[in-house]
N, CA, C and O atoms as CSV, one atom per row, in Angstrom:
chain,resi,resn,atom,element,x,y,z
A,1,MET,N,N,250.908,202.073,-61.379
A,1,MET,CA,C,250.165,200.956,-61.944
A,1,MET,C,C,248.997,200.600,-61.016
A,1,MET,O,O,249.175,200.458,-59.807
A,2,ALA,N,N,247.828,200.461,-61.587
A,2,ALA,CA,C,246.624,200.152,-60.803
A,2,ALA,C,C,246.662,198.718,-60.299
A,2,ALA,O,O,247.105,197.800,-60.990
A,3,ARG,N,N,246.190,198.561,-59.089
A,3,ARG,CA,C,246.095,197.209,-58.528
A,3,ARG,C,C,244.896,196.496,-59.138
A,3,ARG,O,O,243.888,197.124,-59.462
A,4,SER,N,N,245.009,195.211,-59.287
A,4,SER,CA,C,243.939,194.418,-59.883
A,4,SER,C,C,243.496,193.336,-58.920
A,4,SER,O,O,244.320,192.717,-58.247
A,5,LEU,N,N,242.205,193.110,-58.856
A,5,LEU,CA,C,241.712,192.003,-58.030
A,5,LEU,C,C,242.246,190.667,-58.532
A,5,LEU,O,O,242.307,189.699,-57.773
A,6,LEU,N,N,242.631,190.608,-59.794
A,6,LEU,CA,C,243.162,189.367,-60.366
A,6,LEU,C,C,244.514,188.997,-59.776
A,6,LEU,O,O,244.978,187.870,-59.944
A,7,ASP,N,N,245.147,189.938,-59.087
A,7,ASP,CA,C,246.443,189.687,-58.466
A,7,ASP,C,C,246.330,189.337,-56.992
A,7,ASP,O,O,247.339,189.082,-56.336
A,8,THR,N,N,245.114,189.323,-56.466
A,8,THR,CA,C,244.954,189.054,-55.039
A,8,THR,C,C,245.119,187.571,-54.745
A,8,THR,O,O,244.790,186.727,-55.578
A,9,PRO,N,N,245.631,187.252,-53.553
A,9,PRO,CA,C,245.749,185.841,-53.165
A,9,PRO,C,C,244.403,185.124,-53.200
A,9,PRO,O,O,244.325,183.963,-53.601
A,10,THR,N,N,243.354,185.807,-52.784
A,10,THR,CA,C,242.035,185.176,-52.764
A,10,THR,C,C,241.595,184.777,-54.163
A,10,THR,O,O,241.084,183.675,-54.364
A,11,TYR,N,N,241.787,185.662,-55.128
A,11,TYR,CA,C,241.393,185.342,-56.503
A,11,TYR,C,C,242.176,184.131,-57.019
A,11,TYR,O,O,241.604,183.231,-57.633
A,12,ARG,N,N,243.471,184.117,-56.770
A,12,ARG,CA,C,244.292,182.990,-57.251
A,12,ARG,C,C,243.824,181.677,-56.629
A,12,ARG,O,O,243.735,180.654,-57.308
A,13,LEU,N,N,243.532,181.718,-55.353
A,13,LEU,CA,C,243.081,180.509,-54.673
A,13,LEU,C,C,241.682,180.098,-55.139
A,13,LEU,O,O,241.416,178.908,-55.310
A,14,LEU,N,N,240.793,181.063,-55.343
A,14,LEU,CA,C,239.439,180.748,-55.795
A,14,LEU,C,C,239.430,180.088,-57.172
A,14,LEU,O,O,238.580,179.241,-57.445
A,15,ARG,N,N,240.352,180.460,-58.027
A,15,ARG,CA,C,240.435,179.820,-59.353
A,15,ARG,C,C,240.678,178.316,-59.203
A,15,ARG,O,O,240.051,177.508,-59.887
A,16,VAL,N,N,241.581,177.955,-58.314
A,16,VAL,CA,C,241.874,176.541,-58.090
A,16,VAL,C,C,240.686,175.860,-57.425
A,16,VAL,O,O,240.278,174.775,-57.840
A,17,LEU,N,N,240.135,176.486,-56.406
A,17,LEU,CA,C,239.022,175.883,-55.681
A,17,LEU,C,C,237.770,175.780,-56.542
A,17,LEU,O,O,236.963,174.870,-56.353
A,18,GLY,N,N,237.603,176.694,-57.477
A,18,GLY,CA,C,236.470,176.624,-58.394
A,18,GLY,C,C,236.511,175.360,-59.236
A,18,GLY,O,O,235.479,174.733,-59.475
A,19,ARG,N,N,237.696,174.989,-59.682
A,19,ARG,CA,C,237.844,173.741,-60.456
A,19,ARG,C,C,237.453,172.541,-59.608
A,19,ARG,O,O,236.774,171.628,-60.077
A,20,HIS,N,N,237.891,172.554,-58.354
A,20,HIS,CA,C,237.569,171.456,-57.431
A,20,HIS,C,C,236.057,171.371,-57.228
A,20,HIS,O,O,235.483,170.282,-57.248
A,21,LYS,N,N,235.416,172.523,-57.034
A,21,LYS,CA,C,233.972,172.572,-56.798
A,21,LYS,C,C,233.196,171.992,-57.976
A,21,LYS,O,O,232.258,171.219,-57.777
A,22,VAL,N,N,233.573,172.353,-59.189
A,22,VAL,CA,C,232.885,171.852,-60.385
A,22,VAL,C,C,232.993,170.329,-60.454
A,22,VAL,O,O,232.013,169.640,-60.736
A,23,MET,N,N,234.181,169.820,-60.196
A,23,MET,CA,C,234.403,168.384,-60.258
A,23,MET,C,C,233.602,167.644,-59.179
A,23,MET,O,O,232.965,166.628,-59.454
A,24,VAL,N,N,233.645,168.165,-57.961
A,24,VAL,CA,C,232.935,167.529,-56.850
A,24,VAL,C,C,231.427,167.585,-57.079
A,24,VAL,O,O,230.729,166.602,-56.832
A,25,ALA,N,N,230.921,168.718,-57.547
A,25,ALA,CA,C,229.470,168.864,-57.770
A,25,ALA,C,C,228.958,167.821,-58.757
A,25,ALA,O,O,227.894,167.238,-58.551
A,26,ALA,N,N,229.709,167.586,-59.822
A,26,ALA,CA,C,229.278,166.605,-60.827
A,26,ALA,C,C,229.245,165.199,-60.236
A,26,ALA,O,O,228.321,164.430,-60.504
A,27,GLU,N,N,230.236,164.869,-59.444
A,27,GLU,CA,C,230.285,163.537,-58.824
A,27,GLU,C,C,229.200,163.373,-57.758
A,27,GLU,O,O,228.601,162.304,-57.637
A,28,LEU,N,N,228.953,164.425,-56.992
A,28,LEU,CA,C,227.897,164.361,-55.976
A,28,LEU,C,C,226.543,164.120,-56.625
A,28,LEU,O,O,225.719,163.360,-56.116
A,29,GLU,N,N,226.331,164.775,-57.749
A,29,GLU,CA,C,225.056,164.607,-58.460
A,29,GLU,C,C,224.846,163.148,-58.838
A,29,GLU,O,O,223.727,162.640,-58.765
A,30,ARG,N,N,225.907,162.481,-59.238
A,30,ARG,CA,C,225.797,161.053,-59.584
A,30,ARG,C,C,225.390,160.205,-58.383
A,30,ARG,O,O,224.789,159.142,-58.533
A,31,LEU,N,N,225.727,160.692,-57.190
A,31,LEU,CA,C,225.354,159.981,-55.961
A,31,LEU,C,C,224.003,160.444,-55.424
A,31,LEU,O,O,223.560,159.976,-54.375
A,32,GLY,N,N,223.344,161.361,-56.136
A,32,GLY,CA,C,222.046,161.853,-55.707
A,32,GLY,C,C,222.129,162.962,-54.672
A,32,GLY,O,O,221.160,163.219,-53.957
A,33,LEU,N,N,223.285,163.622,-54.587
A,33,LEU,CA,C,223.481,164.693,-53.610
A,33,LEU,C,C,223.641,166.032,-54.311
A,33,LEU,O,O,224.023,166.101,-55.479
A,34,HIS,N,N,223.342,167.090,-53.575
A,34,HIS,CA,C,223.585,168.447,-54.060
A,34,HIS,C,C,224.844,168.959,-53.382
A,34,HIS,O,O,225.232,168.488,-52.313
A,35,MET,N,N,225.475,169.933,-54.027
A,35,MET,CA,C,226.661,170.549,-53.450
A,35,MET,C,C,226.327,171.070,-52.058
A,35,MET,O,O,225.314,171.743,-51.868
A,36,GLY,N,N,227.155,170.768,-51.115
A,36,GLY,CA,C,226.941,171.180,-49.735
A,36,GLY,C,C,226.397,170.070,-48.866
A,36,GLY,O,O,226.695,170.013,-47.674
A,37,HIS,N,N,225.597,169.183,-49.449
A,37,HIS,CA,C,225.082,168.061,-48.668
A,37,HIS,C,C,226.223,167.243,-48.080
A,37,HIS,O,O,226.132,166.751,-46.955
A,38,ASP,N,N,227.296,167.104,-48.848
A,38,ASP,CA,C,228.440,166.333,-48.394
A,38,ASP,C,C,229.055,166.916,-47.125
A,38,ASP,O,O,229.550,166.174,-46.276
A,39,LEU,N,N,229.026,168.224,-46.994
A,39,LEU,CA,C,229.628,168.856,-45.820
A,39,LEU,C,C,228.800,168.618,-44.560
A,39,LEU,O,O,229.351,168.472,-43.469
A,40,TYR,N,N,227.477,168.581,-44.712
A,40,TYR,CA,C,226.623,168.242,-43.567
A,40,TYR,C,C,226.786,166.773,-43.199
A,40,TYR,O,O,226.898,166.417,-42.026
A,41,LEU,N,N,226.796,165.926,-44.229
A,41,LEU,CA,C,226.997,164.495,-43.966
A,41,LEU,C,C,228.332,164.247,-43.287
A,41,LEU,O,O,228.420,163.422,-42.377
A,42,ALA,N,N,229.373,164.950,-43.717
A,42,ALA,CA,C,230.700,164.764,-43.124
A,42,ALA,C,C,230.683,165.071,-41.629
A,42,ALA,O,O,231.343,164.387,-40.847
A,43,GLN,N,N,229.936,166.090,-41.236
A,43,GLN,CA,C,229.824,166.405,-39.806
A,43,GLN,C,C,229.120,165.274,-39.058
A,43,GLN,O,O,229.507,164.915,-37.946
A,44,LEU,N,N,228.074,164.716,-39.690
A,44,LEU,CA,C,227.354,163.611,-39.053
A,44,LEU,C,C,228.164,162.321,-39.067
A,44,LEU,O,O,228.035,161.507,-38.152
A,45,TRP,N,N,228.992,162.117,-40.078
A,45,TRP,CA,C,229.872,160.940,-40.080
A,45,TRP,C,C,230.882,161.043,-38.936
A,45,TRP,O,O,231.313,160.035,-38.376
A,46,GLN,N,N,231.244,162.260,-38.608
A,46,GLN,CA,C,232.180,162.473,-37.508
A,46,GLN,C,C,231.483,162.312,-36.157
A,46,GLN,O,O,232.037,161.730,-35.225
A,47,GLU,N,N,230.256,162.840,-36.068
A,47,GLU,CA,C,229.472,162.729,-34.828
A,47,GLU,C,C,227.995,162.721,-35.177
A,47,GLU,O,O,227.413,163.764,-35.475
A,48,ASP,N,N,227.403,161.565,-35.139
A,48,ASP,CA,C,225.990,161.409,-35.473
A,48,ASP,C,C,225.127,161.968,-34.351
A,48,ASP,O,O,225.548,162.006,-33.195
A,49,GLY,N,N,223.921,162.401,-34.695
A,49,GLY,CA,C,222.967,162.857,-33.697
A,49,GLY,C,C,223.132,164.310,-33.291
A,49,GLY,O,O,222.764,164.684,-32.177
A,50,LEU,N,N,223.675,165.129,-34.168
A,50,LEU,CA,C,223.827,166.550,-33.868
A,50,LEU,C,C,222.484,167.265,-33.990
A,50,LEU,O,O,221.569,166.778,-34.655
A,51,THR,N,N,222.376,168.413,-33.348
A,51,THR,CA,C,221.198,169.265,-33.516
A,51,THR,C,C,221.448,170.190,-34.706
A,51,THR,O,O,222.576,170.300,-35.186
A,52,SER,N,N,220.400,170.847,-35.175
A,52,SER,CA,C,220.551,171.821,-36.259
A,52,SER,C,C,221.490,172.945,-35.852
A,52,SER,O,O,222.302,173.398,-36.658
A,53,ALA,N,N,221.386,173.396,-34.611
A,53,ALA,CA,C,222.257,174.472,-34.130
A,53,ALA,C,C,223.723,174.025,-34.139
A,53,ALA,O,O,224.609,174.798,-34.501
A,54,GLU,N,N,223.969,172.790,-33.745
A,54,GLU,CA,C,225.347,172.278,-33.760
A,54,GLU,C,C,225.872,172.168,-35.193
A,54,GLU,O,O,227.025,172.501,-35.468
A,55,LEU,N,N,225.013,171.699,-36.102
A,55,LEU,CA,C,225.415,171.628,-37.514
A,55,LEU,C,C,225.685,173.022,-38.070
A,55,LEU,O,O,226.639,173.213,-38.824
A,56,ALA,N,N,224.869,173.980,-37.713
A,56,ALA,CA,C,225.071,175.349,-38.182
A,56,ALA,C,C,226.410,175.889,-37.685
A,56,ALA,O,O,227.159,176.494,-38.452
A,57,ALA,N,N,226.707,175.675,-36.419
A,57,ALA,CA,C,227.967,176.166,-35.851
A,57,ALA,C,C,229.169,175.499,-36.505
A,57,ALA,O,O,230.175,176.154,-36.780
A,58,ARG,N,N,229.066,174.211,-36.751
A,58,ARG,CA,C,230.195,173.475,-37.322
A,58,ARG,C,C,230.425,173.758,-38.797
A,58,ARG,O,O,231.550,173.635,-39.282
A,59,THR,N,N,229.380,174.133,-39.513
A,59,THR,CA,C,229.522,174.405,-40.939
A,59,THR,C,C,229.599,175.894,-41.249
A,59,THR,O,O,229.905,176.284,-42.376
A,60,GLY,N,N,229.325,176.721,-40.252
A,60,GLY,CA,C,229.409,178.160,-40.437
A,60,GLY,C,C,228.296,178.746,-41.287
A,60,GLY,O,O,228.494,179.744,-41.979
A,61,VAL,N,N,227.132,178.128,-41.233
A,61,VAL,CA,C,225.978,178.635,-41.991
A,61,VAL,C,C,224.841,178.943,-41.023
A,61,VAL,O,O,224.929,178.639,-39.834
A,62,SER,N,N,223.782,179.544,-41.536
A,62,SER,CA,C,222.641,179.917,-40.699
A,62,SER,C,C,221.772,178.692,-40.388
A,62,SER,O,O,221.819,177.681,-41.088
A,63,ALA,N,N,220.994,178.812,-39.335
A,63,ALA,CA,C,220.059,177.744,-38.969
A,63,ALA,C,C,219.056,177.460,-40.087
A,63,ALA,O,O,218.780,176.291,-40.360
A,64,PRO,N,N,218.490,178.497,-40.756
A,64,PRO,CA,C,217.574,178.200,-41.856
A,64,PRO,C,C,218.246,177.419,-42.997
A,64,PRO,O,O,217.611,176.576,-43.631
A,65,ALA,N,N,219.524,177.700,-43.255
A,65,ALA,CA,C,220.239,176.961,-44.303
A,65,ALA,C,C,220.384,175.495,-43.914
A,65,ALA,O,O,220.264,174.610,-44.761
A,66,VAL,N,N,220.639,175.240,-42.645
A,66,VAL,CA,C,220.744,173.860,-42.170
A,66,VAL,C,C,219.397,173.164,-42.301
A,66,VAL,O,O,219.334,172.023,-42.759
A,67,THR,N,N,218.326,173.831,-41.910
A,67,THR,CA,C,216.991,173.239,-41.999
A,67,THR,C,C,216.673,172.851,-43.438
A,67,THR,O,O,216.162,171.761,-43.694
A,68,LYS,N,N,216.972,173.738,-44.367
A,68,LYS,CA,C,216.723,173.454,-45.784
A,68,LYS,C,C,217.555,172.263,-46.263
A,68,LYS,O,O,217.042,171.390,-46.963
A,69,ALA,N,N,218.829,172.225,-45.888
A,69,ALA,CA,C,219.705,171.126,-46.312
A,69,ALA,C,C,219.249,169.803,-45.702
A,69,ALA,O,O,219.221,168.782,-46.389
A,70,VAL,N,N,218.897,169.812,-44.437
A,70,VAL,CA,C,218.458,168.577,-43.766
A,70,VAL,C,C,217.161,168.077,-44.392
A,70,VAL,O,O,216.978,166.870,-44.551
A,71,THR,N,N,216.275,168.973,-44.744
A,71,THR,CA,C,215.047,168.573,-45.431
A,71,THR,C,C,215.390,167.879,-46.744
A,71,THR,O,O,214.797,166.853,-47.078
A,72,GLY,N,N,216.335,168.427,-47.484
A,72,GLY,CA,C,216.787,167.799,-48.724
A,72,GLY,C,C,217.413,166.442,-48.481
A,72,GLY,O,O,217.193,165.509,-49.254
A,73,LEU,N,N,218.191,166.321,-47.413
A,73,LEU,CA,C,218.828,165.039,-47.093
A,73,LEU,C,C,217.806,163.998,-46.629
A,73,LEU,O,O,218.003,162.799,-46.826
A,74,GLU,N,N,216.715,164.459,-46.015
A,74,GLU,CA,C,215.648,163.533,-45.626
A,74,GLU,C,C,214.955,162.950,-46.851
A,74,GLU,O,O,214.450,161.828,-46.806
A,75,ARG,N,N,214.928,163.702,-47.934
A,75,ARG,CA,C,214.252,163.259,-49.165
A,75,ARG,C,C,215.197,162.562,-50.136
A,75,ARG,O,O,214.743,161.879,-51.054
A,76,ALA,N,N,216.484,162.721,-49.949
A,76,ALA,CA,C,217.477,162.158,-50.873
A,76,ALA,C,C,217.597,160.654,-50.678
A,76,ALA,O,O,217.016,160.070,-49.763
A,77,GLY,N,N,218.366,160.054,-51.567
A,77,GLY,CA,C,218.610,158.625,-51.459
A,77,GLY,C,C,217.744,157.836,-52.415
A,77,GLY,O,O,216.890,158.380,-53.115
A,78,ALA,N,N,217.986,156.552,-52.425
A,78,ALA,CA,C,217.239,155.651,-53.302
A,78,ALA,C,C,215.750,155.724,-52.949
A,78,ALA,O,O,215.355,155.532,-51.799
A,79,ASN,N,N,214.956,156.000,-53.950
A,79,ASN,CA,C,213.502,156.064,-53.783
A,79,ASN,C,C,213.071,157.072,-52.726
A,79,ASN,O,O,212.006,156.928,-52.127
A,80,GLY,N,N,213.893,158.090,-52.496
A,80,GLY,CA,C,213.537,159.109,-51.515
A,80,GLY,C,C,213.468,158.588,-50.097
A,80,GLY,O,O,212.747,159.137,-49.264
A,81,SER,N,N,214.220,157.520,-49.813
A,81,SER,CA,C,214.169,156.902,-48.488
A,81,SER,C,C,214.880,157.720,-47.428
A,81,SER,O,O,214.680,157.487,-46.236
A,82,GLY,N,N,215.695,158.662,-47.830
A,82,GLY,CA,C,216.335,159.561,-46.880
A,82,GLY,C,C,217.727,159.129,-46.463
A,82,GLY,O,O,218.006,157.944,-46.277
A,83,LEU,N,N,218.591,160.121,-46.321
A,83,LEU,CA,C,219.959,159.890,-45.855
A,83,LEU,C,C,220.103,160.248,-44.389
A,83,LEU,O,O,221.050,159.828,-43.725
A,84,VAL,N,N,219.149,161.033,-43.889
A,84,VAL,CA,C,219.098,161.382,-42.470
A,84,VAL,C,C,217.647,161.328,-42.000
A,84,VAL,O,O,216.711,161.301,-42.799
A,85,ARG,N,N,217.495,161.314,-40.693
A,85,ARG,CA,C,216.160,161.404,-40.096
A,85,ARG,C,C,216.271,162.293,-38.856
A,85,ARG,O,O,217.315,162.350,-38.207
A,86,ARG,N,N,215.184,162.976,-38.545
A,86,ARG,CA,C,215.138,163.824,-37.343
A,86,ARG,C,C,214.355,163.088,-36.270
A,86,ARG,O,O,213.316,162.484,-36.539
A,87,GLU,N,N,214.868,163.149,-35.059
A,87,GLU,CA,C,214.179,162.534,-33.914
A,87,GLU,C,C,214.321,163.428,-32.698
A,87,GLU,O,O,215.354,164.065,-32.490
A,88,ARG,N,N,213.271,163.462,-31.904
A,88,ARG,CA,C,213.337,164.199,-30.633
A,88,ARG,C,C,214.300,163.470,-29.698
A,88,ARG,O,O,214.357,162.240,-29.666
A,89,ASP,N,N,215.049,164.264,-28.943
A,89,ASP,CA,C,215.985,163.712,-27.966
A,89,ASP,C,C,215.175,163.121,-26.811
A,89,ASP,O,O,214.351,163.825,-26.226
A,90,PRO,N,N,215.385,161.856,-26.471
A,90,PRO,CA,C,214.600,161.251,-25.391
A,90,PRO,C,C,214.828,161.922,-24.029
A,90,PRO,O,O,213.958,161.876,-23.159
A,91,ALA,N,N,215.997,162.542,-23.850
A,91,ALA,CA,C,216.295,163.209,-22.577
A,91,ALA,C,C,215.687,164.608,-22.500
A,91,ALA,O,O,215.485,165.140,-21.408
A,92,ASP,N,N,215.395,165.206,-23.659
A,92,ASP,CA,C,214.832,166.557,-23.699
A,92,ASP,C,C,214.024,166.694,-24.981
A,92,ASP,O,O,214.586,166.928,-26.052
A,93,ALA,N,N,212.728,166.552,-24.877
A,93,ALA,CA,C,211.834,166.530,-26.044
A,93,ALA,C,C,211.853,167.839,-26.833
A,93,ALA,O,O,211.373,167.883,-27.967
A,94,ARG,N,N,212.402,168.909,-26.244
A,94,ARG,CA,C,212.506,170.174,-26.988
A,94,ARG,C,C,213.617,170.121,-28.040
A,94,ARG,O,O,213.633,170.923,-28.974
A,95,VAL,N,N,214.530,169.185,-27.884
A,95,VAL,CA,C,215.700,169.086,-28.763
A,95,VAL,C,C,215.444,168.062,-29.859
A,95,VAL,O,O,215.006,166.944,-29.588
A,96,VAL,N,N,215.722,168.454,-31.099
A,96,VAL,CA,C,215.606,167.543,-32.234
A,96,VAL,C,C,217.018,167.241,-32.730
A,96,VAL,O,O,217.808,168.147,-32.993
A,97,ARG,N,N,217.312,165.964,-32.849
A,97,ARG,CA,C,218.628,165.529,-33.309
A,97,ARG,C,C,218.514,164.955,-34.719
A,97,ARG,O,O,217.470,164.437,-35.118
A,98,ILE,N,N,219.607,165.060,-35.455
A,98,ILE,CA,C,219.660,164.581,-36.830
A,98,ILE,C,C,220.560,163.354,-36.855
A,98,ILE,O,O,221.720,163.402,-36.446
A,99,TRP,N,N,219.997,162.259,-37.344
A,99,TRP,CA,C,220.704,160.980,-37.362
A,99,TRP,C,C,220.846,160.480,-38.794
A,99,TRP,O,O,219.947,160.661,-39.615
A,100,LEU,N,N,221.955,159.864,-39.079
A,100,LEU,CA,C,222.170,159.226,-40.378
A,100,LEU,C,C,221.333,157.969,-40.491
A,100,LEU,O,O,221.139,157.250,-39.511
A,101,THR,N,N,220.840,157.706,-41.681
A,101,THR,CA,C,220.222,156.408,-41.955
A,101,THR,C,C,221.345,155.484,-42.441
A,101,THR,O,O,222.475,155.929,-42.638
A,102,GLU,N,N,221.037,154.230,-42.629
A,102,GLU,CA,C,222.040,153.291,-43.163
A,102,GLU,C,C,222.552,153.778,-44.513
A,102,GLU,O,O,223.748,153.706,-44.796
A,103,GLU,N,N,221.634,154.274,-45.346
A,103,GLU,CA,C,222.031,154.761,-46.661
A,103,GLU,C,C,222.938,155.984,-46.543
A,103,GLU,O,O,223.877,156.138,-47.324
A,104,GLY,N,N,222.668,156.834,-45.590
A,104,GLY,CA,C,223.519,157.999,-45.356
A,104,GLY,C,C,224.910,157.594,-44.889
A,104,GLY,O,O,225.911,158.169,-45.318
A,105,ARG,N,N,224.965,156.596,-44.003
A,105,ARG,CA,C,226.267,156.094,-43.532
A,105,ARG,C,C,227.059,155.449,-44.666
A,105,ARG,O,O,228.284,155.557,-44.721
A,106,ALA,N,N,226.347,154.779,-45.568
A,106,ALA,CA,C,227.011,154.064,-46.666
A,106,ALA,C,C,227.687,155.004,-47.666
A,106,ALA,O,O,228.538,154.563,-48.438
A,107,LEU,N,N,227.330,156.277,-47.666
A,107,LEU,CA,C,227.935,157.231,-48.603
A,107,LEU,C,C,229.285,157.774,-48.132
A,107,LEU,O,O,229.973,158.467,-48.882
A,108,ARG,N,N,229.659,157.465,-46.907
A,108,ARG,CA,C,230.899,158.024,-46.346
A,108,ARG,C,C,232.113,157.744,-47.235
A,108,ARG,O,O,232.815,158.681,-47.616
A,109,ASP,N,N,232.367,156.519,-47.562
A,109,ASP,CA,C,233.553,156.182,-48.365
A,109,ASP,C,C,233.467,156.705,-49.794
A,109,ASP,O,O,234.445,157.269,-50.285
A,110,PRO,N,N,232.331,156.542,-50.487
A,110,PRO,CA,C,232.265,157.091,-51.850
A,110,PRO,C,C,232.456,158.609,-51.907
A,110,PRO,O,O,233.104,159.113,-52.823
A,111,VAL,N,N,231.906,159.328,-50.954
A,111,VAL,CA,C,232.044,160.784,-50.961
A,111,VAL,C,C,233.488,161.179,-50.634
A,111,VAL,O,O,234.049,162.065,-51.278
A,112,ALA,N,N,234.080,160.532,-49.649
A,112,ALA,CA,C,235.480,160.833,-49.324
A,112,ALA,C,C,236.374,160.547,-50.526
A,112,ALA,O,O,237.262,161.338,-50.844
A,113,GLU,N,N,236.142,159.432,-51.186
A,113,GLU,CA,C,236.962,159.080,-52.348
A,113,GLU,C,C,236.818,160.102,-53.460
A,113,GLU,O,O,237.815,160.473,-54.080
A,114,LEU,N,N,235.608,160.567,-53.729
A,114,LEU,CA,C,235.444,161.552,-54.808
A,114,LEU,C,C,236.133,162.858,-54.454
A,114,LEU,O,O,236.687,163.514,-55.337
A,115,TRP,N,N,236.114,163.255,-53.186
A,115,TRP,CA,C,236.814,164.471,-52.780
A,115,TRP,C,C,238.318,164.335,-53.000
A,115,TRP,O,O,238.956,165.236,-53.545
A,116,TYR,N,N,238.879,163.202,-52.571
A,116,TYR,CA,C,240.328,163.010,-52.722
A,116,TYR,C,C,240.719,162.871,-54.188
A,116,TYR,O,O,241.775,163.351,-54.601
A,117,ARG,N,N,239.876,162.221,-54.966
A,117,ARG,CA,C,240.156,162.085,-56.405
A,117,ARG,C,C,240.135,163.462,-57.080
A,117,ARG,O,O,241.007,163.775,-57.891
A,118,ALA,N,N,239.135,164.280,-56.740
A,118,ALA,CA,C,239.054,165.630,-57.303
A,118,ALA,C,C,240.272,166.448,-56.898
A,118,ALA,O,O,240.818,167.201,-57.705
A,119,GLU,N,N,240.690,166.301,-55.667
A,119,GLU,CA,C,241.873,167.026,-55.217
A,119,GLU,C,C,243.107,166.633,-56.015
A,119,GLU,O,O,243.865,167.493,-56.464
A,120,ARG,N,N,243.303,165.331,-56.189
A,120,ARG,CA,C,244.460,164.862,-56.965
A,120,ARG,C,C,244.410,165.383,-58.392
A,120,ARG,O,O,245.422,165.835,-58.927
A,121,GLU,N,N,243.234,165.320,-59.010
A,121,GLU,CA,C,243.104,165.746,-60.404
A,121,GLU,C,C,243.284,167.252,-60.561
A,121,GLU,O,O,243.968,167.706,-61.478
A,122,VAL,N,N,242.673,168.022,-59.671
A,122,VAL,CA,C,242.768,169.479,-59.776
A,122,VAL,C,C,244.198,169.936,-59.527
A,122,VAL,O,O,244.766,170.672,-60.333
A,123,TRP,N,N,244.775,169.505,-58.421
A,123,TRP,CA,C,246.139,169.944,-58.107
A,123,TRP,C,C,247.146,169.365,-59.087
A,123,TRP,O,O,248.139,170.015,-59.412
A,124,GLY,N,N,246.899,168.146,-59.560
A,124,GLY,CA,C,247.793,167.526,-60.530
A,124,GLY,C,C,247.782,168.211,-61.883
A,124,GLY,O,O,248.768,168.146,-62.618
A,125,ALA,N,N,246.683,168.864,-62.222
A,125,ALA,CA,C,246.565,169.539,-63.515
A,125,ALA,C,C,247.219,170.919,-63.509
A,125,ALA,O,O,247.389,171.537,-64.560
A,126,LEU,N,N,247.582,171.397,-62.321
A,126,LEU,CA,C,248.209,172.712,-62.235
A,126,LEU,C,C,249.688,172.634,-62.579
A,126,LEU,O,O,250.350,171.626,-62.328
A,127,SER,N,N,250.182,173.694,-63.146
A,127,SER,CA,C,251.621,173.789,-63.393
A,127,SER,C,C,252.311,174.013,-62.044
A,127,SER,O,O,251.659,174.359,-61.058
A,128,ALA,N,N,253.599,173.820,-62.006
A,128,ALA,CA,C,254.357,174.055,-60.777
A,128,ALA,C,C,254.159,175.497,-60.299
A,128,ALA,O,O,254.032,175.748,-59.100
A,129,ARG,N,N,254.132,176.435,-61.238
A,129,ARG,CA,C,253.937,177.840,-60.903
A,129,ARG,C,C,252.554,178.058,-60.282
A,129,ARG,O,O,252.432,178.763,-59.280
A,130,GLU,N,N,251.513,177.459,-60.868
A,130,GLU,CA,C,250.154,177.617,-60.345
A,130,GLU,C,C,250.032,177.010,-58.942
A,130,GLU,O,O,249.390,177.590,-58.066
A,131,ARG,N,N,250.647,175.842,-58.733
A,131,ARG,CA,C,250.617,175.222,-57.399
A,131,ARG,C,C,251.318,176.123,-56.381
A,131,ARG,O,O,250.827,176.313,-55.268
A,132,ARG,N,N,252.454,176.666,-56.767
A,132,ARG,CA,C,253.218,177.554,-55.885
A,132,ARG,C,C,252.386,178.797,-55.550
A,132,ARG,O,O,252.333,179.218,-54.394
A,133,GLU,N,N,251.738,179.382,-56.561
A,133,GLU,CA,C,250.908,180.566,-56.337
A,133,GLU,C,C,249.720,180.253,-55.433
A,133,GLU,O,O,249.382,181.045,-54.554
A,134,ALA,N,N,249.091,179.110,-55.642
A,134,ALA,CA,C,247.942,178.728,-54.809
A,134,ALA,C,C,248.377,178.500,-53.366
A,134,ALA,O,O,247.705,178.941,-52.433
A,135,ARG,N,N,249.503,177.812,-53.183
A,135,ARG,CA,C,250.026,177.590,-51.831
A,135,ARG,C,C,250.351,178.920,-51.155
A,135,ARG,O,O,250.012,179.147,-49.994
A,136,GLN,N,N,251.015,179.788,-51.909
A,136,GLN,CA,C,251.373,181.105,-51.386
A,136,GLN,C,C,250.111,181.889,-51.024
A,136,GLN,O,O,250.058,182.535,-49.977
A,137,ALA,N,N,249.111,181.835,-51.876
A,137,ALA,CA,C,247.857,182.536,-51.614
A,137,ALA,C,C,247.212,182.022,-50.334
A,137,ALA,O,O,246.747,182.809,-49.510
A,138,ALA,N,N,247.184,180.702,-50.167
A,138,ALA,CA,C,246.588,180.118,-48.960
A,138,ALA,C,C,247.370,180.562,-47.725
A,138,ALA,O,O,246.772,180.914,-46.708
A,139,GLU,N,N,248.686,180.547,-47.805
A,139,GLU,CA,C,249.509,180.979,-46.673
A,139,GLU,C,C,249.263,182.446,-46.331
A,139,GLU,O,O,249.180,182.806,-45.156
A,140,GLU,N,N,249.144,183.301,-47.364
A,140,GLU,CA,C,248.887,184.713,-47.132
A,140,GLU,C,C,247.538,184.917,-46.471
A,140,GLU,O,O,247.393,185.781,-45.606
A,141,LEU,N,N,246.562,184.141,-46.866
A,141,LEU,CA,C,245.217,184.312,-46.317
A,141,LEU,C,C,245.077,183.731,-44.929
A,141,LEU,O,O,244.369,184.280,-44.085
A,142,LEU,N,N,245.757,182.611,-44.690
A,142,LEU,CA,C,245.597,181.916,-43.406
A,142,LEU,C,C,246.649,182.315,-42.374
A,142,LEU,O,O,246.536,181.975,-41.197
A,143,GLY,N,N,247.660,183.030,-42.822
A,143,GLY,CA,C,248.690,183.518,-41.900
A,143,GLY,C,C,249.667,182.499,-41.613
A,143,GLY,O,O,250.605,182.740,-40.854
């Protein structure tokens, strides 16, 4: 019998995570954010004033991807007032740090709530068998 990619742990897990992504993306859009912006903001909510290189390392993306996302976050928000701002480090003018604005800080609770709500809804909609398969898939992938 031929093996199928549909039987792989990754495929089973991606099906569940895809549902979560669709739900989160729709809610983020209502907040004026694009998918992925929340992950950069989450890093800044944890530690404000990171550099682009630090954000890239923490999110596992390239520096150009961070630059593009930060540019979008600078333009986002009510009336394009920005959720973050870039400033040169006073101790080393070669370093540019990314800081949350008040509006960026204010999104912390709404974004966290939408993530947890999506998680409850996605996992709650799965059958016991689907939850077991997803858990098993995650365990197989993560060791």
